[in-house]
N, C-alpha and C positions, 0 to 999 in steps of 0.2 A: 466728623465728617459732614459736609455741607451739602452734598447733593443726594436725592432720593436713588435709590437702587431696586431695580425690580430685576426678577429672573423668570423665565419659562423655560421648563423642560418637556420637551414632547408635548407642546401646546398646552402644558398645565401651569399655571401661575403658582408659584413657589411662597409660602409665607415665609419672610426671613426674620428672624430675632434681630435685635440691635447689634449683638456680636458677629453674626453672620452677615448681616447686609455691609457692617464696616470691613469686615474681612474680604469679602467678594469685591467691594469698592477698592480699597488698597491693592488688591493683587491686580485685577484688572487695571486700574489706573497705571501701577507701576509699570507693567506689560507695555501698554500704548505710550506713555510719556519717555519711554526709554527709546523708542523707535524714532528715527530721524524724520525730519521735517514735520513733527507735532506740536500742536499749541496746547495751551492749557486747557483741561477737559472742562468744558460747561454741559456738552452734551455728547454722550457717546452710545451707541448702538453697536454690539457685536452678534452677532448672528452665525451660528453652524447649521447649514443646511444640510438636509437629508443626504446628500451626496457628499458631505464631509468638507465641503468648502466653508471657508471664512470669510464673512463681508463685514467691512467694519466701517461705519459712518462716524466721523469723529466732528463736532460743532457743524453740522448740516452738510459736511462734505464728504463724499465716498472716497476712501484711501485704499489705494493699491498696495496690497501686501504679497511678499514673494512666498514661495513653498516654505521654507523655512519658518518664517513668522507664522504662517497659516497653521504647521505643525505643532509650534509651540504654544500658540493661543488655543487651539482647538484641544490638546492634551492636556495644557493646565486647567481649563474650564473644566472639561471632562473628570479630571481628577477631582477637583474642589467639589463639584456638585453629587457626585457619584455616592457619597453617603447621605446626603438631605433627605428628608422625608419628603415624599412625593417624585423624587426622583430617582426613584428605584426602577431597573431594569436596564435594558440596552439604551445608550444615548443615540435619538435619531435626529433631533432637532434641540437647538438651544437659542434662547434670545436672552441677553444681557443689555439693561437700559441704565445709565447712569444720567441724572439730572432730569 
């Protein structure tokens, strides 16, 4: 894994051990790299807002994503973090940074 990965859930910074950091990096990176018109990931920011929207910034560029992609990303990230220490309870907001 070449890039640093950080994760905040409901405003709380989660401590990621090397396995979890690599897992989150691989899953998020795979989802994003599979999308049309994406470049190699140097910097990625995925945010799930309190309203349930997903905002994606890839290499400094805000990416437009449709409803289907929003649902896949939100559901996948929610499932990934739901059992992590510090992410207990209802997922209101999530911020995932790579790079």
